[in-house]
N, CA, C and O atoms as a MOPAC input file, in Angstrom:
PM7 MOZYME 1SCF
protein

 N   -174.34900 1  -200.61100 1   201.31500 1
 C   -173.86800 1  -201.37700 1   200.55000 1
 C   -172.41700 1  -200.89400 1   200.98100 1
 O   -172.11400 1  -199.79300 1   201.44100 1
 N   -171.63200 1  -201.92900 1   200.73300 1
 C   -170.16500 1  -201.91400 1   201.23300 1
 C   -168.85100 1  -201.86900 1   199.99800 1
 O   -168.56900 1  -202.89800 1   199.38400 1
 N   -168.27800 1  -200.84700 1   199.79600 1
 C   -167.41500 1  -200.69700 1   198.67200 1
 C   -166.03600 1  -200.97700 1   199.34200 1
 O   -165.69300 1  -200.32400 1   200.32700 1
 N   -165.25800 1  -201.93600 1   198.81500 1
 C   -163.99400 1  -201.89300 1   199.24600 1
 C   -162.92600 1  -201.63900 1   198.11000 1
 O   -162.83000 1  -202.25700 1   197.04900 1
 N   -162.10800 1  -200.54300 1   198.58600 1
 C   -161.08000 1  -199.99900 1   197.24400 1
 C   -159.53700 1  -200.32200 1   197.84800 1
 O   -159.37600 1  -200.10400 1   199.04800 1
 N   -158.74900 1  -200.67500 1   197.30600 1
 C   -157.37700 1  -200.75400 1   197.87200 1
 C   -156.44900 1  -200.06000 1   197.01300 1
 O   -156.29000 1  -200.19500 1   195.80000 1
 N   -155.87700 1  -199.31600 1   197.80300 1
 C   -155.01500 1  -197.96900 1   197.55600 1
 C   -153.43700 1  -198.57700 1   197.55000 1
 O   -152.90800 1  -199.09400 1   198.53400 1
 N   -152.73800 1  -198.38700 1   196.09800 1
 C   -151.21500 1  -198.79000 1   196.26400 1
 C   -150.75700 1  -197.69300 1   195.53300 1
 O   -151.15400 1  -197.63200 1   194.36900 1
 N   -149.82800 1  -196.58900 1   196.03900 1
 C   -149.41400 1  -195.48600 1   195.77000 1
 C   -147.74200 1  -195.81300 1   195.86900 1
 O   -147.31300 1  -196.51800 1   196.78200 1
 N   -146.96900 1  -195.30800 1   194.97700 1
 C   -145.77600 1  -195.37300 1   194.78100 1
 C   -144.85200 1  -194.06700 1   195.26000 1
 O   -143.70900 1  -193.82800 1   194.86900 1
 N   -145.53000 1  -193.38800 1   196.07800 1
 C   -144.86800 1  -192.13200 1   196.57200 1
 C   -144.98400 1  -192.07900 1   197.98300 1
 O   -145.54000 1  -192.89000 1   198.72400 1
 N   -144.30900 1  -190.87600 1   198.30700 1
 C   -144.10000 1  -190.44600 1   199.61000 1
 C   -145.19300 1  -189.26500 1   199.99500 1
 O   -145.75800 1  -188.69100 1   199.06500 1
 N   -145.42000 1  -188.99000 1   201.03100 1
 C   -146.31800 1  -187.90000 1   201.62600 1
 C   -145.78500 1  -186.66200 1   201.73900 1
 O   -146.34200 1  -185.56800 1   201.65300 1
 N   -144.54200 1  -186.96800 1   201.95900 1
 C   -143.48900 1  -185.58600 1   201.83500 1
 C   -143.35500 1  -185.36400 1   200.61300 1
 O   -143.53200 1  -184.17300 1   200.36100 1
 N   -143.07700 1  -186.09800 1   199.57500 1
 C   -142.82800 1  -185.63300 1   198.27400 1
 C   -144.29400 1  -185.18700 1   197.74500 1
 O   -144.40800 1  -184.24200 1   196.96500 1
 N   -145.19800 1  -185.78500 1   198.12800 1
 C   -146.53500 1  -185.17800 1   197.59200 1
 C   -146.87500 1  -184.09500 1   197.75200 1
 O   -147.37600 1  -183.41700 1   196.85500 1
 N   -146.62100 1  -183.57600 1   199.28600 1
 C   -146.93500 1  -182.25200 1   199.80900 1
 C   -145.98000 1  -181.10300 1   199.41500 1
 O   -146.35500 1  -179.93100 1   199.37400 1
 N   -144.65000 1  -181.53000 1   199.11000 1
 C   -143.93800 1  -180.78100 1   198.73900 1
 C   -144.14900 1  -180.33000 1   197.01400 1
 O   -143.76700 1  -179.31400 1   196.43300 1
 N   -144.73600 1  -181.25400 1   196.61400 1
 C   -145.11600 1  -181.18800 1   194.95100 1
 C   -146.51400 1  -180.11800 1   195.02800 1
 O   -146.69800 1  -179.21300 1   194.21400 1
 N   -147.15400 1  -180.33600 1   195.82600 1
 C   -148.28000 1  -179.40700 1   196.18700 1
 C   -148.15400 1  -177.96300 1   196.20700 1
 O   -148.71900 1  -177.13700 1   195.49000 1
 N   -147.07500 1  -177.74300 1   197.42400 1
 C   -146.69200 1  -176.68400 1   197.61200 1
 C   -146.06000 1  -175.72300 1   196.72800 1
 O   -146.17500 1  -174.49900 1   196.65900 1
 N   -145.21900 1  -176.72800 1   195.92800 1
 C   -144.69100 1  -176.00700 1   194.51900 1
 C   -145.56500 1  -175.80100 1   193.57000 1
 O   -145.21400 1  -174.93100 1   192.77200 1
 N   -146.76300 1  -176.37900 1   193.33500 1
 C   -147.74500 1  -175.95700 1   192.19900 1
 C   -148.54900 1  -174.63700 1   192.94700 1
 O   -148.90100 1  -173.66300 1   192.28200 1
 N   -148.72600 1  -174.71300 1   194.04200 1
 C   -149.20900 1  -173.36900 1   194.66500 1
 C   -148.36800 1  -172.34700 1   194.48600 1
 O   -148.82800 1  -171.29900 1   194.03100 1
 N   -146.85400 1  -172.45500 1   194.83300 1
 C   -145.96500 1  -171.45900 1   194.58700 1
 C   -145.80200 1  -170.92200 1   193.11500 1
 O   -145.46800 1  -169.75700 1   192.89500 1
 N   -146.02300 1  -171.72000 1   192.25100 1
 C   -145.78900 1  -171.51300 1   190.84400 1
 C   -146.99200 1  -170.75700 1   190.79700 1
 O   -146.69300 1  -169.59700 1   190.51500 1
 N   -148.09500 1  -170.87800 1   190.93000 1
 C   -149.46000 1  -170.03200 1   190.92300 1
 C   -149.38400 1  -168.98600 1   191.24400 1
 O   -149.85600 1  -168.15500 1   190.46800 1
 N   -148.83400 1  -168.55500 1   192.38000 1
 C   -148.65600 1  -167.19400 1   193.03700 1
 C   -147.41700 1  -166.56400 1   192.19500 1
 O   -147.50600 1  -165.34900 1   192.02000 1
 N   -146.33700 1  -167.17400 1   191.67600 1
 C   -145.40900 1  -166.61400 1   190.94800 1
 C   -145.81600 1  -166.03000 1   189.79100 1
 O   -145.43500 1  -164.91900 1   189.42200 1
 N   -146.78400 1  -166.92600 1   189.03700 1
 C   -147.22300 1  -166.49700 1   187.77100 1
 C   -148.55100 1  -165.48500 1   187.84900 1
 O   -149.18100 1  -165.15200 1   186.84500 1
 N   -148.84500 1  -165.08900 1   189.08900 1
 C   -149.96800 1  -164.18900 1   189.24500 1
 C   -151.26900 1  -164.90900 1   188.85500 1
 O   -152.17900 1  -164.20900 1   188.41100 1
 N   -151.45800 1  -166.30100 1   188.98100 1
 C   -152.51700 1  -166.90800 1   188.64400 1
 C   -153.34600 1  -167.06600 1   189.93800 1
 O   -154.54000 1  -167.36200 1   189.93900 1
 N   -152.49900 1  -166.81100 1   191.18500 1
 C   -153.19700 1  -167.00500 1   192.64600 1
 C   -152.71400 1  -165.98600 1   193.47900 1
 O   -151.52800 1  -165.69100 1   193.33700 1
 N   -153.38900 1  -165.37100 1   194.33500 1
 C   -153.07500 1  -164.69100 1   195.24400 1
 C   -152.94100 1  -165.49400 1   196.57100 1
 O   -153.54300 1  -166.55100 1   196.76100 1
 N   -151.95000 1  -164.80600 1   197.64200 1
 C   -151.97100 1  -165.39800 1   198.90200 1
 C   -153.06600 1  -165.68500 1   199.58200 1
 O   -153.01100 1  -166.58600 1   200.41900 1
 N   -154.17000 1  -165.04000 1   199.37500 1
 C   -155.33100 1  -165.31900 1   200.27400 1
 C   -156.25000 1  -166.41600 1   199.31700 1
 O   -157.29500 1  -166.87100 1   199.78300 1
 N   -155.86100 1  -166.73500 1   198.18300 1
 C   -156.20000 1  -167.88400 1   197.95800 1
 C   -156.02700 1  -169.26900 1   198.23300 1
 O   -156.64100 1  -170.21900 1   197.74700 1
 N   -154.88200 1  -169.26000 1   199.28300 1
 C   -154.16600 1  -170.41100 1   199.75500 1
 C   -155.03200 1  -170.86400 1   200.65500 1
 O   -155.28700 1  -170.07600 1   201.56600 1
 N   -155.72300 1  -172.22000 1   200.67800 1
 C   -156.16800 1  -172.81400 1   201.87000 1
 C   -156.18200 1  -174.36300 1   201.75900 1
 O   -155.64900 1  -174.99500 1   200.84700 1
 N   -156.78800 1  -174.83300 1   202.69100 1
 C   -156.71900 1  -176.38900 1   202.75300 1
 C   -157.08500 1  -177.07300 1   201.35700 1
 O   -156.53600 1  -177.98500 1   200.73800 1
 N   -158.17800 1  -176.32100 1   201.09800 1
 C   -158.92200 1  -176.98600 1   199.73200 1
 C   -158.08800 1  -176.91800 1   198.54300 1
 O   -158.04900 1  -177.77200 1   197.65700 1
 N   -157.34000 1  -175.69700 1   198.59900 1
 C   -156.33600 1  -175.49700 1   197.37800 1
 C   -155.40200 1  -176.39300 1   197.40500 1
 O   -155.17400 1  -176.96700 1   196.34000 1
 N   -154.72800 1  -176.71000 1   198.41900 1
 C   -153.67000 1  -178.00100 1   198.77100 1
 C   -154.22000 1  -178.97700 1   198.39500 1
 O   -153.60400 1  -179.64900 1   197.56900 1
 N   -155.63400 1  -179.47200 1   198.85200 1
 C   -156.15100 1  -180.72300 1   198.47200 1
 C   -156.20400 1  -180.88600 1   197.07000 1
 O   -155.86100 1  -181.98300 1   196.63000 1
 N   -156.66800 1  -179.76300 1   196.06400 1
 C   -156.93400 1  -179.91700 1   195.03200 1
 C   -155.31800 1  -180.26600 1   194.13500 1
 O   -155.31600 1  -180.81900 1   193.03500 1
 N   -154.20900 1  -179.88500 1   194.75600 1
 C   -153.02900 1  -179.95300 1   194.35900 1
 C   -152.40300 1  -181.40400 1   194.56000 1
 O   -151.37900 1  -181.71100 1   193.95000 1
 N   -153.02200 1  -182.27400 1   195.40800 1
 C   -152.61600 1  -183.65000 1   195.78700 1
 C   -152.63600 1  -184.59100 1   194.72000 1
 O   -153.55300 1  -184.57300 1   193.89800 1
 N   -151.47400 1  -185.61400 1   194.64600 1
 C   -151.84000 1  -186.61700 1   193.53200 1
 C   -153.15200 1  -187.35900 1   193.78900 1
 O   -153.63400 1  -187.88900 1   192.78800 1
 N   -153.81500 1  -187.49900 1   194.92300 1
 C   -154.97400 1  -188.06600 1   195.14400 1
 C   -156.25400 1  -187.50500 1   195.17500 1
 O   -157.27300 1  -187.94200 1   195.70800 1
 N   -156.02700 1  -186.25200 1   194.39100 1
 C   -157.37900 1  -185.46800 1   194.29200 1
 C   -158.60000 1  -185.93500 1   193.75500 1
 O   -159.70900 1  -185.47400 1   194.02800 1
 N   -158.34300 1  -186.92600 1   192.93200 1
 C   -159.66800 1  -187.25800 1   192.69400 1
 C   -160.09600 1  -188.52100 1   192.94900 1
 O   -160.90700 1  -189.11200 1   192.23600 1
 N   -159.46400 1  -189.08000 1   194.18600 1
 C   -159.91600 1  -190.17500 1   195.01700 1
 C   -160.52600 1  -189.68500 1   196.20200 1
 O   -160.20100 1  -188.64500 1   196.77400 1
 N   -161.58700 1  -190.61600 1   196.61400 1
 C   -162.20600 1  -190.23000 1   198.15100 1
 C   -161.07100 1  -190.29900 1   199.10200 1
 O   -160.00300 1  -190.81900 1   198.77700 1
 N   -161.25800 1  -189.84200 1   200.13500 1
 C   -160.34200 1  -189.76400 1   201.58700 1
 C   -160.95900 1  -191.55400 1   201.94000 1
 O   -162.08900 1  -192.00900 1   201.76500 1
 N   -159.82800 1  -192.17600 1   202.43000 1
 C   -159.80800 1  -193.42200 1   202.90100 1
 C   -160.49700 1  -193.36500 1   204.34300 1
 O   -160.02300 1  -192.67000 1   205.24100 1
 N   -161.92800 1  -194.33300 1   204.54500 1
 C   -162.32400 1  -194.30300 1   205.88500 1
 C   -161.69800 1  -195.04800 1   206.87300 1
 O   -161.88400 1  -194.90200 1   208.08100 1
 N   -160.68600 1  -196.13300 1   206.16100 1
 C   -160.08200 1  -197.17300 1   206.99300 1
 C   -158.73700 1  -197.39300 1   206.37300 1
 O   -158.67900 1  -197.73300 1   205.19100 1
 N   -157.72900 1  -197.23500 1   207.03200 1
 C   -156.49500 1  -197.49000 1   206.37300 1
 C   -155.84400 1  -198.95600 1   207.46100 1
 O   -155.69100 1  -198.95500 1   208.68300 1
 N   -155.59800 1  -199.97100 1   206.56600 1
 C   -155.18500 1  -201.04100 1   207.42700 1
 C   -153.53500 1  -201.15500 1   207.36100 1
 O   -153.02800 1  -201.12700 1   206.23900 1
 N   -152.72600 1  -201.27600 1   208.45400 1
 C   -151.55300 1  -201.60700 1   208.20700 1
 C   -151.08200 1  -202.85500 1   208.82500 1
 O   -151.19400 1  -203.12400 1   210.02100 1
 N   -150.45000 1  -203.73200 1   207.76100 1
 C   -150.18000 1  -205.15500 1   208.19200 1
 C   -148.77400 1  -204.98100 1   208.76300 1
 O   -148.15700 1  -203.91600 1   208.72900 1
 N   -148.21500 1  -206.39300 1   209.41600 1
 C   -146.74100 1  -206.66200 1   209.54400 1
 C   -146.54500 1  -206.24900 1   210.98900 1
 O   -145.44300 1  -206.48900 1   211.48200 1
 N   -147.51100 1  -205.63400 1   211.76500 1
 C   -147.24400 1  -205.15000 1   213.12200 1
 C   -146.25400 1  -203.76800 1   213.28700 1
 O   -145.78800 1  -203.27800 1   214.31600 1
 N   -146.15600 1  -203.45200 1   212.25200 1
 C   -145.71100 1  -201.81400 1   212.48600 1
 C   -146.82300 1  -201.05800 1   213.04500 1
 O   -147.99100 1  -201.42500 1   212.91100 1
 N   -146.53100 1  -200.18300 1   213.56700 1
 C   -147.61900 1  -199.22600 1   214.31500 1
 C   -147.03500 1  -197.78200 1   213.77600 1
 O   -146.40700 1  -197.00000 1   214.48900 1
 N   -147.31800 1  -197.59500 1   212.55300 1
 C   -146.91600 1  -196.19500 1   212.00200 1
 C   -146.98700 1  -196.24400 1   210.54000 1
 O   -146.88700 1  -197.29100 1   209.90100 1
 N   -147.18200 1  -194.94700 1   209.96700 1
 C   -147.85200 1  -194.62800 1   208.75200 1
 C   -146.53900 1  -194.74900 1   207.65100 1
 O   -146.67600 1  -195.05800 1   206.46700 1
 N   -145.54400 1  -194.50700 1   208.16300 1
 C   -144.47800 1  -194.86400 1   207.25800 1
 C   -144.40400 1  -193.57300 1   206.01300 1
 O   -143.82100 1  -193.79900 1   204.95300 1
 N   -144.93200 1  -192.49500 1   206.23400 1
 C   -144.88300 1  -191.45500 1   205.22400 1
 C   -145.95100 1  -191.68100 1   204.20600 1
 O   -145.81600 1  -191.19200 1   203.08500 1
 N   -146.96500 1  -192.36000 1   204.50500 1
 C   -148.04800 1  -192.89100 1   203.62000 1
 C   -149.51100 1  -192.12300 1   203.91100 1
 O   -150.09200 1  -192.01100 1   204.99000 1
 N   -149.83400 1  -191.72800 1   202.85300 1
 C   -151.24900 1  -190.70900 1   202.77700 1
 C   -151.40800 1  -190.01600 1   204.20000 1
 O   -152.46400 1  -190.01100 1   204.83200 1
 N   -150.19400 1  -189.41800 1   204.62800 1
 C   -150.64800 1  -188.45600 1   205.85700 1
 C   -151.72400 1  -187.50400 1   205.78500 1
 O   -152.56900 1  -187.47000 1   206.68000 1
 N   -151.77000 1  -186.62500 1   204.66400 1
 C   -152.81500 1  -185.58300 1   204.49600 1
 C   -154.08800 1  -186.57900 1   204.59600 1
 O   -154.92100 1  -186.40600 1   205.48700 1
 N   -154.22600 1  -187.75000 1   203.54400 1
 C   -155.54300 1  -188.05800 1   203.44800 1
 C   -156.24500 1  -188.72400 1   204.82100 1
 O   -157.44700 1  -188.71400 1   205.08600 1
 N   -155.49600 1  -189.12500 1   205.37300 1
 C   -155.81400 1  -190.32300 1   206.69100 1
 C   -156.17600 1  -189.33800 1   207.95500 1
 O   -156.63800 1  -189.82300 1   208.98800 1
 N   -155.97100 1  -188.10600 1   207.83300 1
 C   -156.19000 1  -187.19300 1   208.88800 1
 C   -157.27800 1  -187.54800 1   209.59100 1
 O   -157.15600 1  -187.52300 1   210.81600 1
 N   -158.55200 1  -187.95000 1   209.02700 1
 C   -160.04400 1  -188.13700 1   209.68100 1
 C   -160.29800 1  -189.69400 1   209.34100 1
 O   -161.45600 1  -190.08500 1   209.20000 1
 N   -159.04000 1  -190.71700 1   209.19100 1
 C   -159.69400 1  -192.23100 1   209.04300 1
 C   -159.35100 1  -192.56600 1   210.05600 1
 O   -158.63200 1  -191.89300 1   210.79400 1
 N   -159.89100 1  -193.92600 1   210.35800 1
 C   -159.46600 1  -194.69000 1   211.21300 1
 C   -158.29400 1  -195.82000 1   210.95200 1
 O   -158.09800 1  -196.47700 1   209.93000 1
 N   -157.74700 1  -195.83100 1   211.91000 1
 C   -156.32100 1  -196.47500 1   211.64600 1
 C   -156.43200 1  -198.03200 1   212.10500 1
 O   -156.86700 1  -198.14700 1   213.25100 1
 N   -156.19800 1  -198.97200 1   211.59700 1
 C   -156.11100 1  -200.27600 1   212.12200 1
 C   -154.73400 1  -200.95300 1   211.88500 1
 O   -154.34000 1  -201.07100 1   210.72400 1
 N   -154.04400 1  -201.36500 1   212.82900 1
 C   -152.68600 1  -202.06000 1   212.74200 1
 C   -153.09700 1  -203.55500 1   213.16200 1
 O   -153.86500 1  -203.99900 1   214.01400 1
 N   -152.44400 1  -204.01100 1   212.41600 1
 C   -152.29100 1  -205.77200 1   212.85100 1
 C   -151.08000 1  -206.37700 1   212.55200 1
 O   -150.34400 1  -205.96600 1   211.65500 1
 N   -150.79700 1  -207.48200 1   213.36800 1
 C   -149.45200 1  -207.99800 1   213.30000 1
 C   -149.35400 1  -208.91500 1   211.96500 1
 O   -148.27300 1  -209.20500 1   211.45300 1
 N   -150.64900 1  -209.34800 1   211.44900 1
 C   -150.56700 1  -210.26100 1   210.27800 1
 C   -149.78600 1  -209.74500 1   209.12400 1
 O   -149.90000 1  -208.54400 1   208.87900 1
 N   -149.02400 1  -210.45900 1   208.39100 1
 C   -148.35700 1  -209.92800 1   207.20600 1
 C   -149.42400 1  -209.92200 1   206.09200 1
 O   -150.44600 1  -210.60200 1   205.99800 1
 N   -148.95300 1  -209.04200 1   205.32700 1
 C   -150.02800 1  -208.99500 1   204.01600 1
 C   -150.35000 1  -210.37700 1   203.27400 1
 O   -151.52000 1  -210.57100 1   202.94300 1
 N   -149.46600 1  -211.26300 1   203.01700 1
 C   -149.69800 1  -212.26500 1   202.23600 1
 C   -150.66800 1  -213.45600 1   202.87400 1
 O   -151.40700 1  -214.24200 1   202.28200 1
 N   -150.42100 1  -213.32000 1   204.17500 1
 C   -151.52000 1  -213.94400 1   204.96600 1
 C   -152.87000 1  -213.27800 1   205.49200 1
 O   -153.72000 1  -213.85500 1   206.16900 1
 N   -152.90300 1  -212.14500 1   205.11900 1
 C   -154.10500 1  -211.46600 1   205.47700 1
 C   -155.30400 1  -212.05700 1   204.67800 1
 O   -155.44200 1  -212.30100 1   203.48000 1
 N   -156.18500 1  -212.21200 1   205.83500 1
 C   -157.34500 1  -213.26700 1   205.04600 1
 C   -158.86800 1  -212.62400 1   205.23700 1
 O   -158.83400 1  -211.75200 1   206.10400 1
 N   -159.93900 1  -212.77500 1   204.78000 1
 C   -161.15500 1  -212.21900 1   204.99400 1
 C   -161.52900 1  -211.93900 1   206.65400 1
 O   -162.31700 1  -211.10700 1   207.10400 1
 N   -160.83600 1  -212.75000 1   207.26200 1
 C   -161.21500 1  -212.67900 1   208.70800 1
 C   -160.32800 1  -211.51100 1   209.43900 1
 O   -160.61700 1  -210.82700 1   210.42100 1
 N   -159.41600 1  -211.51500 1   208.80800 1
 C   -158.65900 1  -210.18700 1   209.34400 1
 C   -159.44000 1  -209.08900 1   208.61900 1
 O   -159.62300 1  -208.08900 1   209.31200 1
 N   -159.81800 1  -209.05900 1   207.68300 1
 C   -160.52200 1  -208.02200 1   206.95500 1
 C   -161.68500 1  -207.61500 1   207.87700 1
 O   -162.00700 1  -206.44900 1   208.10400 1
 N   -162.23800 1  -208.63900 1   208.34800 1
 C   -163.71000 1  -208.50000 1   209.12000 1
 C   -163.41300 1  -208.01900 1   210.47600 1
 O   -164.27800 1  -207.37900 1   211.07300 1
 N   -162.20500 1  -208.27900 1   211.05700 1
 C   -161.68200 1  -207.74100 1   212.34600 1
 C   -161.47400 1  -206.07000 1   212.03700 1
 O   -161.86300 1  -205.19600 1   212.81100 1
 N   -160.79900 1  -205.82600 1   210.78200 1
 C   -160.48700 1  -204.04000 1   210.76300 1
 C   -161.75900 1  -203.65600 1   210.54000 1
 O   -161.84500 1  -202.48300 1   210.90200 1
 N   -162.93700 1  -204.10200 1   210.06900 1
 C   -164.00800 1  -203.53600 1   209.85900 1
 C   -164.70300 1  -203.46700 1   210.85600 1
 O   -165.46400 1  -202.50400 1   210.95400 1
 N   -164.65600 1  -204.47700 1   211.91400 1
 C   -165.39100 1  -204.34800 1   213.13200 1
 C   -164.81600 1  -203.10800 1   213.89700 1
 O   -165.53900 1  -202.38000 1   214.57700 1
 N   -163.51400 1  -202.92100 1   213.74900 1
 C   -162.86600 1  -201.84200 1   214.53400 1
 C   -163.18100 1  -200.68800 1   214.02900 1
 O   -163.22600 1  -199.77500 1   214.85300 1
 N   -163.43700 1  -200.39700 1   212.85100 1
 C   -163.74200 1  -199.45300 1   212.14500 1
 C   -165.23700 1  -199.06700 1   212.56700 1
 O   -165.50000 1  -197.96000 1   213.03600 1
 N   -166.06700 1  -199.93100 1   212.39100 1
 C   -167.69800 1  -199.78700 1   213.12400 1
 C   -167.61400 1  -199.19300 1   214.72900 1
 O   -168.36000 1  -198.34900 1   215.22500 1
 N   -166.51100 1  -199.87600 1   215.35700 1
 C   -166.64700 1  -199.48500 1   216.56300 1
 C   -166.11600 1  -198.12800 1   217.23100 1
 O   -166.27100 1  -197.63000 1   218.34600 1
 N   -165.36600 1  -197.71000 1   215.97900 1
 C   -164.61300 1  -196.23900 1   216.22500 1
 C   -165.36500 1  -195.25000 1   215.34300 1
 O   -164.87800 1  -194.12300 1   215.25900 1
 N   -166.61900 1  -195.55100 1   214.59300 1
 C   -167.26500 1  -195.04300 1   213.64600 1
 C   -168.07400 1  -193.45400 1   214.47700 1
 O   -168.03000 1  -192.36400 1   213.90500 1
 N   -168.72100 1  -193.63700 1   215.78900 1
 C   -169.14000 1  -192.61800 1   216.11600 1
 C   -167.91600 1  -191.40700 1   216.41600 1
 O   -167.92500 1  -190.26700 1   215.95200 1
 N   -167.03300 1  -191.91500 1   217.18600 1
 C   -166.01900 1  -190.94400 1   217.50300 1
 C   -165.22800 1  -190.26600 1   216.25700 1
 O   -164.71200 1  -189.15700 1   216.39600 1
 N   -165.16300 1  -190.91900 1   215.13900 1
 C   -164.48900 1  -190.60300 1   213.70300 1
 C   -165.83700 1  -189.45900 1   213.21800 1
 O   -165.48200 1  -188.42400 1   212.65300 1
 N   -167.14000 1  -189.65800 1   213.42500 1
 C   -167.89000 1  -188.70000 1   212.90200 1
 C   -168.01800 1  -187.56500 1   213.86200 1
 O   -168.35300 1  -186.50700 1   213.33000 1
 N   -167.85100 1  -187.54100 1   215.00600 1
 C   -167.65400 1  -186.36500 1   215.76200 1
 C   -166.42600 1  -185.41900 1   215.30900 1
 O   -166.58500 1  -184.25000 1   214.95700 1
 N   -165.33900 1  -185.99600 1   215.35800 1
 C   -164.20600 1  -185.51800 1   214.68200 1
 C   -164.05000 1  -184.51000 1   213.20100 1
 O   -163.46200 1  -183.46300 1   212.92900 1
 N   -164.95700 1  -185.51200 1   212.43100 1
 C   -165.20600 1  -184.91600 1   211.13900 1
 C   -166.14200 1  -183.67600 1   211.59400 1
 O   -165.88300 1  -182.50900 1   211.30100 1
 N   -167.16600 1  -184.05100 1   212.28500 1
 C   -168.22700 1  -182.81300 1   212.19600 1
 C   -167.40600 1  -181.44900 1   212.75500 1
 O   -167.64400 1  -180.34500 1   212.26400 1
 N   -166.58000 1  -181.60400 1   213.65300 1
 C   -165.83000 1  -180.47600 1   214.43800 1
 C   -164.89700 1  -180.08600 1   213.50900 1
 O   -164.69500 1  -178.87400 1   213.42900 1
 N   -164.27500 1  -180.82800 1   212.78200 1
 C   -163.31900 1  -180.35300 1   211.64600 1
 C   -164.14900 1  -179.44400 1   210.59700 1
 O   -163.65700 1  -178.34100 1   210.35700 1
 N   -164.92400 1  -179.66500 1   210.18100 1
 C   -165.63800 1  -179.23900 1   209.23700 1
 C   -166.55000 1  -177.84100 1   209.83300 1
 O   -166.89300 1  -176.91200 1   209.10200 1
 N   -166.79800 1  -177.91400 1   211.07000 1
 C   -167.47500 1  -176.53600 1   211.49400 1
 C   -166.49300 1  -175.67800 1   211.85300 1
 O   -166.80300 1  -174.48700 1   211.89500 1
 N   -165.11700 1  -176.06600 1   212.18600 1
 C   -164.04300 1  -175.13100 1   212.23500 1
 C   -163.47300 1  -174.45300 1   211.25600 1
 O   -162.60400 1  -173.60400 1   211.45300 1
 N   -164.00900 1  -174.84000 1   209.89700 1
 C   -163.43900 1  -174.18600 1   208.77400 1
 C   -164.14300 1  -173.04100 1   208.71800 1
 O   -165.34700 1  -173.05300 1   208.97500 1
 N   -163.41900 1  -171.78000 1   208.34000 1
 C   -164.31300 1  -170.58900 1   207.86800 1
 C   -164.99900 1  -170.70500 1   206.65100 1
 O   -164.56700 1  -171.45000 1   205.77100 1
 N   -166.02700 1  -170.04400 1   206.50800 1
 C   -167.18500 1  -170.06400 1   205.70500 1
 C   -166.47600 1  -168.93900 1   204.42800 1
 O   -166.14900 1  -167.78700 1   204.71200 1
 N   -166.36900 1  -169.36600 1   203.41300 1
 C   -165.71500 1  -168.31400 1   202.18300 1
 C   -167.08700 1  -167.71800 1   201.65700 1
 O   -167.09200 1  -166.89300 1   200.74300 1

C-alpha cells in the first residue's frame, strides 16, 4: 500500500530547533529535567512535527538544489529528490520519477537508517 502525504509548514527549521532547545532549557531550569535526560529523542519530542512520521521522500521543485531551512531535522534519513519542474506544472509523471528515484535509493537509505539506529546507546 502506498500512502502519499503532503506537508506544508510555515516555519523554519532554525526556528523550530531553537524552540525545541528552549523547551528543554525551560525544563532543566524548572527542575523538570536533568542534563542527563537530554538526548535526540527528547529533542524530537519538542519539535513541531513530533506527531508526524518522518518523511521517506522529500521532493524539491523549481530546480533549487537546497533545503532552504526546511525540515532539516526530519529529513536526516530521507531520500531527497530535486527536479527542475515548477510546482504548478508538477504532474503525476513527475511524481512517478520521484518515486522511482526513491525506490532506487531505498537499499542505501535502509542501511543508513540501520546503522544510525545501531549507533544509539541503549537506555
